[in-house]
C-alpha positions as CSV (number, residue, x, y, z in Angstrom):
1,M,5.0,-24.0,10.6
2,N,2.2,-23.7,13.3
3,L,-0.8,-23.5,11.3
4,N,-2.8,-21.9,14.3
5,I,-1.2,-18.6,13.2
6,L,-3.3,-18.7,10.2
7,E,-6.6,-18.5,12.1
8,Q,-5.0,-16.2,14.5
9,A,-4.4,-13.9,11.6
10,E,-7.9,-14.1,10.4
11,I,-9.5,-13.4,13.8
12,Q,-7.3,-10.6,14.6
13,T,-8.0,-8.8,11.0
14,L,-11.8,-9.3,11.4
15,T,-11.6,-8.1,15.0
16,S,-9.7,-5.1,13.9
17,R,-12.2,-4.2,11.1
18,L,-15.4,-4.9,13.4
19,N,-14.0,-2.9,16.3
20,A,-13.7,0.1,14.0
21,I,-17.1,-0.4,12.4
22,Q,-18.5,-0.7,16.0
23,S,-16.9,2.8,17.0
24,I,-18.8,4.6,14.5
25,Q,-21.3,6.7,16.5
26,G,-24.3,5.1,17.4
27,N,-23.0,1.5,15.9
28,P,-25.3,2.0,12.8
29,M,-24.2,-1.3,11.5
30,G,-25.1,-3.2,14.7
31,V,-21.8,-4.8,15.4
32,H,-21.6,-7.2,18.3
33,Q,-18.8,-9.4,19.4
34,L,-18.6,-12.3,22.0
35,V,-15.3,-14.0,23.0
36,K,-15.4,-17.3,24.9
37,G,-12.1,-19.1,25.5
38,V,-10.5,-19.0,22.2
39,T,-13.8,-18.8,20.2
40,H,-14.7,-15.5,18.6
41,A,-18.4,-14.9,17.6
42,F,-18.9,-12.1,15.2
43,A,-22.3,-10.4,14.3
44,V,-23.1,-7.6,12.1
45,K,-26.9,-7.2,12.2
46,H,-27.2,-4.8,9.3
47,I,-24.8,-6.6,6.9
48,P,-26.4,-10.0,6.2
49,G,-24.3,-12.7,4.9
50,P,-21.5,-15.1,6.2
51,A,-18.5,-12.6,5.9
52,F,-19.2,-10.8,9.2
53,N,-21.6,-13.3,10.8
54,T,-19.5,-16.1,11.7
55,V,-17.9,-18.1,14.5
56,R,-14.2,-18.8,14.5
57,G,-11.7,-20.5,16.7
58,L,-14.3,-23.1,18.0
59,N,-12.9,-26.3,19.4
60,E,-14.0,-29.0,21.7
61,T,-12.4,-27.2,24.7
62,D,-15.0,-24.4,24.3
63,L,-18.0,-26.8,23.9
64,S,-19.1,-25.6,27.3
65,H,-19.8,-22.2,25.9
66,I,-21.7,-23.3,22.8
67,E,-25.2,-22.7,24.0
68,E,-24.2,-19.2,25.1
69,I,-22.8,-18.5,21.8
70,F,-25.9,-19.6,19.9
71,R,-28.1,-17.7,22.3
72,F,-25.9,-14.7,21.5
73,Y,-27.1,-14.9,17.6
74,E,-30.6,-16.0,18.7
75,N,-31.1,-12.8,20.6
76,L,-29.8,-10.9,17.6
77,S,-32.1,-12.6,15.1
78,I,-29.0,-13.3,12.9
79,N,-28.1,-16.2,10.8
80,F,-24.5,-17.3,11.2
81,R,-22.1,-20.1,10.1
82,I,-19.2,-21.7,11.9
83,E,-15.7,-22.1,10.5
84,I,-14.0,-25.2,11.8
85,T,-10.2,-25.6,10.9
86,P,-8.5,-29.0,10.6
87,P,-6.2,-28.4,13.7
88,S,-9.5,-27.5,15.6
89,S,-11.7,-30.4,14.4
90,S,-12.6,-33.5,16.3
91,E,-15.4,-36.2,16.4
92,L,-16.7,-34.7,19.7
93,L,-17.1,-31.2,18.2
94,F,-18.8,-32.5,15.1
95,R,-21.2,-34.6,16.9
96,K,-22.1,-31.7,19.2
97,L,-22.8,-29.5,16.1
98,A,-25.0,-32.1,14.5
99,E,-26.9,-32.7,17.8
100,M,-27.7,-29.0,17.8
101,G,-28.9,-28.8,14.3
102,F,-26.0,-27.9,12.3
103,Y,-24.5,-29.5,9.1
104,Q,-21.3,-29.2,7.0
105,S,-22.5,-27.0,4.1
106,G,-19.1,-26.3,2.4
107,F,-15.3,-25.8,2.5
108,H,-13.4,-22.5,2.3
109,A,-9.7,-22.4,1.6
110,S,-6.9,-20.6,3.7
111,F,-3.4,-19.8,2.3
112,I,-0.2,-18.9,4.0
113,G,3.4,-18.3,2.9
114,E,6.7,-16.8,4.4
115,V,7.0,-13.4,2.8
116,K,10.7,-13.9,1.9
117,A,9.8,-16.8,-0.3
118,L,7.0,-15.1,-2.3
119,K,7.3,-13.8,-6.0
120,K,7.3,-10.1,-6.2
121,S,6.7,-8.7,-9.9
122,I,4.0,-6.2,-10.9
123,P,3.1,-6.2,-14.6
124,P,4.6,-3.2,-16.2
125,T,1.1,-2.3,-17.8
126,L,-0.5,-1.8,-14.4
127,E,-0.2,1.3,-12.1
128,I,-0.8,0.5,-8.4
129,R,-0.9,3.3,-5.8
130,S,-2.3,3.9,-2.3
131,L,-5.9,4.9,-1.9
132,K,-6.2,8.6,-0.7
133,K,-8.5,9.3,2.0
134,D,-11.2,11.2,-0.1
135,E,-11.3,8.2,-2.6
136,F,-13.5,5.6,-0.7
137,D,-16.3,6.5,-3.2
138,L,-14.1,5.1,-6.0
139,F,-13.1,2.1,-3.8
140,A,-16.7,1.3,-3.1
141,S,-18.0,1.8,-6.6
142,I,-15.5,-0.8,-7.9
143,Y,-16.1,-3.3,-5.1
144,V,-20.0,-3.2,-5.8
145,A,-19.3,-3.4,-9.7
146,A,-16.9,-6.4,-9.2
147,F,-19.2,-8.5,-7.0
148,E,-22.4,-7.4,-8.9
149,L,-23.9,-6.1,-5.7
150,P,-26.8,-3.8,-5.3
151,T,-25.9,-0.1,-5.7
152,F,-27.9,0.8,-2.5
153,I,-25.2,-0.6,-0.4
154,Q,-22.4,1.4,-1.8
155,D,-22.5,3.9,0.9
156,G,-22.3,1.3,3.6
157,I,-19.2,-0.2,2.0
158,K,-17.6,3.3,1.7
159,Q,-18.2,4.0,5.4
160,N,-17.2,0.6,6.5
161,N,-13.9,0.8,4.9
162,E,-13.1,4.4,5.2
163,V,-13.3,4.0,8.9
164,L,-10.2,1.9,8.8
165,F,-8.1,4.5,6.7
166,E,-6.2,6.0,9.8
167,I,-6.3,2.7,11.8
168,P,-2.6,1.5,12.0
169,G,-1.9,-1.7,9.9
170,W,-4.6,-1.2,7.3
171,E,-3.5,-0.2,3.8
172,F,-5.8,0.3,0.7
173,Y,-4.9,0.3,-2.8
174,V,-6.2,1.1,-6.2
175,A,-5.1,-0.4,-9.6
176,Y,-5.0,1.4,-13.0
177,K,-4.8,0.2,-16.6
178,Q,-4.3,3.2,-19.1
179,E,-5.5,5.7,-16.4
180,V,-8.6,3.8,-15.8
181,P,-9.3,2.6,-12.2
182,V,-10.0,-1.2,-12.5
183,G,-9.2,-2.9,-9.2
184,I,-8.9,-2.2,-5.6
185,A,-7.4,-4.2,-2.7
186,V,-6.8,-4.1,1.2
187,L,-3.9,-5.4,3.3
188,H,-4.0,-5.6,7.2
189,V,-0.5,-6.1,9.0
190,Q,-0.2,-6.8,12.7
191,G,3.1,-7.9,14.1
192,E,4.5,-10.7,11.9
193,L,1.2,-11.6,10.4
194,A,-0.1,-9.7,7.2
195,T,-3.5,-10.6,5.7
196,L,-4.8,-10.0,2.2
197,A,-8.1,-8.7,3.5
198,A,-10.0,-7.9,0.3
199,A,-9.6,-7.4,-3.4
200,A,-11.8,-6.8,-6.4
201,T,-11.4,-6.3,-10.3
202,L,-14.1,-4.9,-12.6
203,P,-15.4,-7.6,-14.8
204,G,-14.2,-6.2,-18.0
205,Y,-10.5,-6.3,-16.7
206,R,-10.4,-9.8,-15.4
207,N,-7.7,-12.1,-16.5
208,T,-5.5,-9.3,-17.3
209,G,-3.1,-9.4,-14.6
210,V,-4.9,-7.0,-12.2
211,Q,-5.3,-9.3,-9.2
212,S,-1.9,-10.6,-9.6
213,G,-0.4,-7.2,-9.5
214,L,-2.5,-6.1,-6.5
215,L,-1.4,-9.4,-4.6
216,Q,2.4,-8.7,-5.5
217,K,2.0,-4.9,-4.2
218,R,0.6,-6.0,-1.0
219,I,3.4,-8.6,-0.5
220,E,6.0,-5.8,-1.1
221,V,4.4,-3.7,1.4
222,A,4.0,-6.6,3.9
223,I,7.8,-7.3,3.5
224,E,8.5,-3.5,4.2
225,K,6.4,-3.6,7.3
226,G,8.4,-6.4,8.8
227,A,5.8,-9.3,8.3
228,R,7.0,-12.8,8.3
229,Y,4.0,-14.6,7.1
230,I,1.1,-13.5,4.9
231,T,-2.3,-15.2,4.8
232,S,-5.5,-15.2,2.9
233,E,-8.6,-16.9,2.2
234,A,-10.5,-17.8,-1.2
235,T,-13.1,-20.1,-2.6
236,Y,-11.4,-23.4,-3.2
237,G,-10.5,-23.8,-7.1
238,S,-11.4,-20.3,-7.9
239,G,-9.5,-17.7,-9.8
240,S,-8.2,-16.2,-6.6
241,H,-7.0,-19.7,-5.4
242,R,-4.8,-20.0,-8.6
243,N,-3.6,-16.4,-8.1
244,M,-2.5,-17.1,-4.6
245,E,-0.4,-20.3,-5.7
246,R,1.1,-18.5,-8.6
247,A,2.4,-15.9,-6.3
248,G,3.9,-18.6,-4.0
249,L,1.2,-18.9,-1.3
250,K,0.5,-22.5,-0.1
251,L,-2.9,-23.8,0.5
252,A,-2.7,-24.7,4.3
253,Y,-6.1,-26.4,4.6
254,T,-9.7,-26.1,3.7
255,K,-12.1,-25.1,6.5
256,A,-15.2,-26.9,7.2
257,I,-18.1,-24.7,6.9
258,W,-21.3,-25.5,9.2
259,S,-24.7,-24.1,8.7
260,K,-28.0,-24.4,10.5
261,F,-30.6,-26.9,9.0
């Protein structure tokens, strides 16, 4: 299996999401993107943190662009991180990053599986259905509660996902236990690549099969839509990591995360 398709899936999913957010009138989130060679630099000025402010695809063949990429973030006054996959890594690249004031600050796990080989079984106690267009308040409230985020960003989460609803390839789901909405999940399918784009479960319902059920539902839909591979990301060793492996996805590699001193 060509592991480069894994990073390709991650990049095309993030590109699709940010293109949609950037298309909102006036670009209120401050989305900016720069592509140099095979390297993609993503920036969202009004959503701090590494999820959207990240460089992906960088390898030594694009080192001639690295100063321009760094100026891109400097001009926006945005902190960012660089995600380096094992296939893209090299001593030359790592030395250059160190020379420019970066250090390896962590790892992040990426998973992949062929959909025909993945397990498909949703717990009978769980009801999962597609999210309706007018339910993104529900989506955002579950997301904020699950990740213990401040409530003032709930409207932004609603808007940044609602804008994807009618874009081909994006699917949203909500899970119920005894008629109570307890979890949400997102799937992105483009060509033969499907990506588990996001998922969240309310704290009181963790370890009850909600995430496993949402994962299985998205696998079923990916198969229906003709995807060959399904990909995802998670913190190494986390509950999400274990759920991926139980469903049949394999740990493809851990990415090296580089941050500025």
